[in-house]
C-alpha positions as CSV (number, residue, x, y, z in Angstrom):
1,M,-199.0,69.8,-125.3
2,R,-196.7,68.0,-122.9
3,K,-196.1,69.9,-119.6
4,T,-194.1,68.4,-116.8
5,I,-193.8,69.5,-113.2
6,K,-191.5,67.4,-111.1
7,I,-191.4,68.0,-107.4
8,V,-188.0,67.1,-106.1
9,A,-187.5,66.1,-102.5
10,P,-184.5,67.6,-100.6
11,A,-181.3,65.7,-100.8
12,A,-181.3,65.6,-97.0
13,A,-184.3,65.4,-94.8
14,L,-188.9,94.8,-97.9
15,S,-190.1,98.0,-99.0
16,L,-190.4,99.4,-102.5
17,A,-189.1,102.7,-101.2
18,V,-185.9,101.1,-100.0
19,F,-185.3,99.6,-103.4
20,L,-185.9,102.9,-105.2
21,Q,-183.5,104.6,-102.8
22,G,-180.9,101.9,-103.3
23,C,-181.0,102.1,-107.1
24,T,-178.5,104.4,-108.8
25,Q,-179.5,107.3,-111.0
26,E,-178.3,105.2,-113.9
27,D,-180.8,102.5,-113.0
28,A,-183.7,104.8,-112.4
29,V,-183.4,107.5,-115.0
30,E,-180.9,106.8,-117.9
31,T,-182.1,103.2,-118.7
32,P,-185.4,102.8,-120.6
33,A,-188.4,102.4,-118.4
34,R,-189.2,99.1,-120.1
35,N,-186.9,96.8,-122.1
36,I,-186.2,93.2,-123.1
37,V,-182.6,92.1,-123.4
38,Q,-181.3,88.7,-124.3
39,L,-179.0,87.1,-121.6
40,A,-178.3,83.8,-123.2
41,E,-179.8,81.4,-125.7
42,D,-183.6,81.7,-125.4
43,L,-183.3,83.5,-122.1
44,Y,-184.4,87.1,-121.7
45,R,-184.3,89.8,-119.0
46,I,-187.3,92.1,-118.8
47,Q,-187.2,95.5,-117.2
48,D,-190.0,97.6,-115.7
49,D,-188.3,100.6,-114.2
50,T,-186.5,99.4,-111.2
51,H,-188.0,95.9,-111.3
52,F,-186.8,93.1,-113.4
53,T,-188.0,89.6,-114.3
54,I,-186.8,86.8,-116.6
55,A,-188.3,84.6,-119.4
56,L,-187.2,81.4,-121.0
57,V,-188.7,81.0,-124.5
58,T,-189.4,77.5,-125.9
59,P,-191.2,76.2,-129.0
60,E,-194.1,75.2,-126.7
61,G,-194.4,78.4,-124.8
62,I,-192.7,80.7,-122.3
63,I,-191.6,80.0,-118.7
64,L,-191.8,83.4,-117.0
65,G,-190.4,84.4,-113.7
66,D,-192.2,87.1,-111.7
67,P,-195.2,88.7,-113.5
68,L,-194.5,92.1,-111.8
69,N,-197.5,94.4,-111.8
70,A,-200.6,94.4,-114.0
71,D,-199.5,97.1,-116.4
72,A,-196.0,95.6,-116.9
73,A,-197.6,92.1,-117.4
74,M,-199.9,93.5,-120.1
75,W,-196.9,95.0,-121.9
76,M,-195.0,91.8,-121.6
77,R,-197.9,89.7,-123.0
78,E,-198.1,92.0,-126.0
79,E,-194.3,92.0,-126.5
80,F,-194.1,88.2,-126.2
81,E,-196.8,87.7,-128.8
82,A,-195.1,90.1,-131.2
83,R,-191.6,88.8,-130.7
84,F,-192.0,85.0,-130.1
85,G,-195.6,84.1,-131.1
86,V,-196.1,81.7,-128.1
87,P,-198.0,82.2,-124.9
88,V,-196.7,82.1,-121.3
89,R,-197.2,78.6,-120.0
90,Y,-195.7,78.9,-116.5
91,V,-195.3,81.8,-114.1
92,L,-192.7,81.0,-111.4
93,F,-193.0,83.3,-108.4
94,S,-189.7,84.4,-106.7
95,H,-191.9,85.2,-103.7
96,S,-195.3,86.7,-102.9
97,H,-194.6,90.4,-102.4
98,W,-197.1,92.5,-104.3
99,D,-194.6,94.5,-106.4
100,H,-193.3,91.3,-108.0
101,A,-196.4,89.1,-108.0
102,A,-199.5,91.3,-108.7
103,G,-199.4,90.8,-112.5
104,A,-200.2,87.1,-112.5
105,R,-203.8,87.5,-113.5
106,V,-202.8,88.7,-117.0
107,F,-201.3,85.2,-117.7
108,D,-203.7,83.1,-115.7
109,D,-205.7,82.0,-118.8
110,T,-202.6,80.3,-120.4
111,A,-200.2,79.7,-117.5
112,T,-199.8,77.5,-114.5
113,L,-198.8,79.6,-111.4
114,I,-196.1,78.0,-109.2
115,G,-194.8,79.2,-105.9
116,H,-193.2,78.0,-102.6
117,A,-195.3,76.2,-100.0
118,N,-195.1,79.2,-97.6
119,Y,-196.5,81.6,-100.2
120,P,-200.2,81.3,-99.1
121,S,-199.4,81.8,-95.4
122,V,-197.1,84.8,-96.2
123,V,-199.9,86.5,-98.1
124,A,-202.5,85.7,-95.4
125,D,-200.2,87.1,-92.7
126,A,-199.5,90.2,-94.8
127,I,-203.3,90.8,-95.2
128,A,-204.0,90.2,-91.5
129,T,-201.1,92.5,-90.4
130,F,-199.3,94.5,-93.0
131,P,-197.0,93.7,-96.0
132,I,-193.5,93.7,-94.5
133,Q,-191.9,95.4,-97.5
134,V,-194.2,98.4,-97.0
135,T,-193.7,98.8,-93.3
136,L,-190.6,100.9,-93.8
137,V,-192.7,103.7,-95.4
138,D,-195.5,103.4,-92.8
139,S,-194.0,106.3,-90.9
140,N,-196.5,106.4,-88.1
141,G,-196.7,102.6,-87.7
142,D,-200.5,102.3,-87.9
143,Q,-200.3,99.5,-90.4
144,R,-201.9,101.4,-93.2
145,L,-200.7,104.0,-95.7
146,D,-202.0,107.4,-96.3
147,R,-201.3,109.4,-99.5
148,E,-198.2,111.1,-98.1
149,E,-196.7,107.7,-97.0
150,A,-197.4,105.9,-100.2
151,S,-194.6,105.6,-102.9
152,G,-194.1,104.1,-106.3
153,D,-197.2,102.3,-107.8
154,L,-199.1,102.7,-104.5
155,A,-198.8,106.5,-104.8
156,T,-199.6,106.8,-108.5
157,A,-202.6,104.5,-108.4
158,F,-203.6,105.3,-104.8
159,D,-207.3,105.7,-105.6
160,E,-207.4,102.4,-107.5
161,Y,-205.9,100.5,-104.5
162,D,-208.1,102.4,-102.0
163,T,-211.2,100.3,-102.8
164,D,-213.1,101.3,-99.7
165,G,-212.4,105.0,-100.3
166,D,-211.3,105.7,-96.7
167,G,-208.1,107.5,-97.7
168,F,-205.8,104.7,-96.5
169,L,-204.4,101.5,-97.9
170,N,-204.5,98.4,-95.8
171,G,-202.8,95.0,-96.4
172,G,-205.8,93.6,-98.1
173,E,-206.0,96.4,-100.6
174,I,-202.3,96.4,-101.3
175,L,-202.4,92.6,-101.9
176,A,-205.7,92.4,-103.7
177,D,-204.2,91.5,-107.1
178,V,-201.8,88.9,-105.7
179,M,-203.0,85.5,-106.9
180,M,-202.4,82.1,-105.1
181,P,-200.1,79.6,-106.9
182,E,-201.9,76.6,-108.4
183,V,-198.9,74.4,-107.7
184,L,-196.8,74.5,-104.5
185,Y,-193.4,72.9,-103.7
186,D,-191.3,72.6,-100.6
187,E,-187.5,72.6,-101.4
188,R,-187.1,72.2,-105.2
189,A,-189.2,71.8,-108.3
190,T,-188.2,71.2,-111.9
191,I,-190.3,72.7,-114.7
192,A,-189.9,71.1,-118.2
193,L,-191.3,72.6,-121.3
194,G,-190.3,72.4,-125.0
195,G,-187.1,70.6,-124.3
196,K,-185.9,73.1,-121.7
197,T,-185.8,73.1,-117.9
198,V,-185.9,75.6,-115.0
199,E,-185.3,74.7,-111.4
200,L,-187.0,76.4,-108.5
201,I,-184.9,76.3,-105.4
202,H,-186.0,77.5,-101.9
203,P,-182.7,78.5,-100.2
204,G,-184.4,79.1,-96.8
205,P,-185.7,82.2,-95.2
206,N,-184.1,85.5,-96.1
207,H,-186.0,88.6,-97.3
208,S,-189.1,86.4,-97.2
209,T,-189.9,82.9,-96.0
210,D,-191.3,81.9,-99.4
211,A,-188.2,83.0,-101.4
212,A,-187.1,81.1,-104.5
213,V,-184.2,81.3,-106.9
214,L,-184.7,80.3,-110.5
215,F,-181.9,78.3,-112.0
216,F,-181.5,77.8,-115.7
217,P,-178.9,75.0,-116.0
218,E,-178.5,75.0,-119.8
219,Q,-178.1,78.8,-119.8
220,R,-175.9,78.7,-116.6
221,A,-178.0,81.6,-115.2
222,I,-179.9,82.4,-112.0
223,Y,-182.7,84.8,-111.2
224,G,-183.5,85.9,-107.6
225,V,-185.2,88.9,-106.0
226,D,-184.6,91.2,-103.0
227,F,-182.2,88.9,-101.2
228,L,-180.1,88.5,-104.3
229,N,-178.0,91.3,-105.7
230,V,-174.6,92.0,-107.2
231,K,-172.3,95.0,-107.5
232,R,-174.0,96.8,-104.6
233,L,-174.9,96.5,-100.9
234,A,-178.1,94.7,-99.8
235,L,-181.4,96.5,-100.4
236,G,-183.9,94.1,-98.9
237,F,-182.1,93.1,-95.7
238,P,-183.3,91.8,-93.3
239,G,-186.9,91.2,-94.3
240,T,-188.1,88.2,-92.2
241,G,-184.7,86.6,-92.0
242,T,-181.7,86.7,-89.7
243,L,-178.2,87.5,-90.8
244,D,-177.2,83.8,-90.5
245,E,-180.2,82.8,-92.6
246,W,-179.3,85.3,-95.3
247,I,-175.7,83.9,-95.4
248,H,-177.1,80.3,-95.5
249,S,-179.4,81.3,-98.4
250,L,-176.6,82.9,-100.4
251,K,-174.3,79.9,-99.8
252,T,-177.0,77.6,-101.0
253,V,-177.3,79.6,-104.2
254,E,-173.6,79.9,-104.6
255,A,-173.3,76.1,-104.7
256,L,-175.2,76.1,-108.0
257,D,-173.3,76.0,-111.3
258,F,-173.9,79.3,-113.0
259,D,-172.1,82.2,-114.8
260,I,-174.9,84.8,-115.1
261,V,-176.7,86.5,-112.2
262,S,-180.0,88.4,-113.0
263,P,-181.4,90.1,-109.9
264,G,-184.9,91.4,-109.5
265,H,-183.4,94.9,-108.9
266,S,-180.3,96.4,-110.2
267,S,-177.7,95.3,-112.7
268,T,-176.6,91.8,-113.9
269,G,-173.3,90.2,-112.9
270,T,-171.2,87.2,-112.8
271,K,-170.6,84.4,-110.2
272,A,-167.6,86.3,-109.0
273,D,-169.8,89.3,-108.3
274,F,-172.2,87.1,-106.4
275,I,-169.4,85.6,-104.3
276,A,-168.4,89.2,-103.5
277,Y,-172.0,90.0,-102.5
278,R,-172.1,87.0,-100.2
279,Q,-168.7,88.0,-98.7
280,F,-170.2,91.4,-97.7
281,F,-172.6,89.6,-95.4
282,E,-169.8,87.6,-93.9
283,D,-167.9,90.8,-93.3
284,L,-171.0,92.5,-91.9
285,R,-171.5,89.7,-89.5
286,A,-167.9,89.8,-88.4
287,V,-167.8,93.6,-87.7
288,V,-171.1,93.6,-85.9
289,T,-170.3,90.6,-83.8
290,E,-167.0,92.1,-82.8
291,A,-168.7,95.4,-81.9
292,V,-171.4,93.7,-79.8
293,E,-168.9,91.5,-78.0
294,S,-166.6,94.4,-77.2
295,G,-169.4,96.5,-75.9
296,A,-169.3,99.1,-78.7
297,T,-172.5,101.0,-79.2
298,L,-174.3,101.2,-82.6
299,E,-173.2,104.9,-82.8
300,D,-169.6,103.8,-82.3
301,L,-169.8,101.3,-85.0
302,L,-171.5,103.7,-87.5
303,A,-168.8,106.2,-86.8
304,S,-166.0,103.7,-87.5
305,D,-164.4,102.8,-90.8
306,A,-166.1,99.3,-90.7
307,L,-166.9,98.0,-94.2
308,A,-165.1,101.0,-95.9
309,E,-163.6,98.6,-98.4
310,Y,-167.1,98.6,-100.0
311,G,-167.1,102.3,-100.4
312,D,-166.9,102.2,-104.2
313,L,-170.3,100.5,-104.6
314,P,-173.0,102.8,-106.0
315,N,-175.4,102.5,-103.0
316,Y,-172.7,102.5,-100.2
317,D,-174.5,105.6,-98.9
318,P,-177.0,105.0,-97.3
319,Q,-177.1,101.2,-97.4
320,R,-173.8,100.7,-95.4
321,N,-175.4,102.4,-92.4
322,R,-178.8,100.7,-92.8
323,N,-177.2,97.3,-93.1
324,I,-175.1,97.9,-90.0
325,E,-178.1,99.2,-88.1
326,D,-180.3,96.2,-89.0
327,A,-177.6,93.7,-88.3
328,Y,-176.8,95.3,-84.9
329,G,-180.5,95.2,-84.1
330,L,-180.8,91.5,-84.9
331,M,-177.8,90.7,-82.7
332,T,-178.9,92.7,-79.7
333,Q,-182.6,92.2,-79.7
């Protein structure tokens, strides 16, 4: 079987709880827990509760985005075999956070795992300290989770994660199932299989420093996670990035030629929806900059009508205040 990985040189030299809170009731309850929906020719969106991934089916195998968690990965493997009759040949990580990456072992016998060059160091740092996307539910700040702090998969499978049986989850236990990529890239990589291609693009730091967007040129579609959403306010801001870095990342993605946006959380959308999402960050930067320069306090800004034009979005409450708080903190720290 012919498999091609082309590493392309540059043209010029957060928490699961936050995501669950940011999803609408329609996202979390009314839609099926697991589903596979066709987005375009040979391109499929896969849902596992509030997490989504993407798969491009070719005659020679499947190019899969994030493997999600082990249970979801096992379900995907069975569904792929039943529907398409070909194995997963590539797993393309959007980033290394455990809730999107922990299912890779299910496909490791048939697939090549590919991630950004920062992926190993991000995982090492998270093990040594604590996964950044879990810190927001670490209410006492001791860099470990007890049963009352744990949410989502960490709550339902707490005893399985707690391998040393001490009643707490540390970074190493949370990330135990996150495998290292077998192939790393810096700025861009092109994956070719069965006459189809996918481009991995690192847009710079945002929610994480190893973030990637998957671009499907023939299907005119993109897939991105945590830093990339449409039809709602940001859920994973700021992560490890600054407001300027988020805007730079979004503009880098916006320059791609696409029609379909498939986020790792929430609903799909169009390029116009994506542009509106990027514009929110521009507006957020403008109102917070003006407040800081005028001497307004955070409380003053929160009590104002700033960003009220986004009030019809489903997660305006509480994300409007959270985004303002985080942006104000970044500009005044």
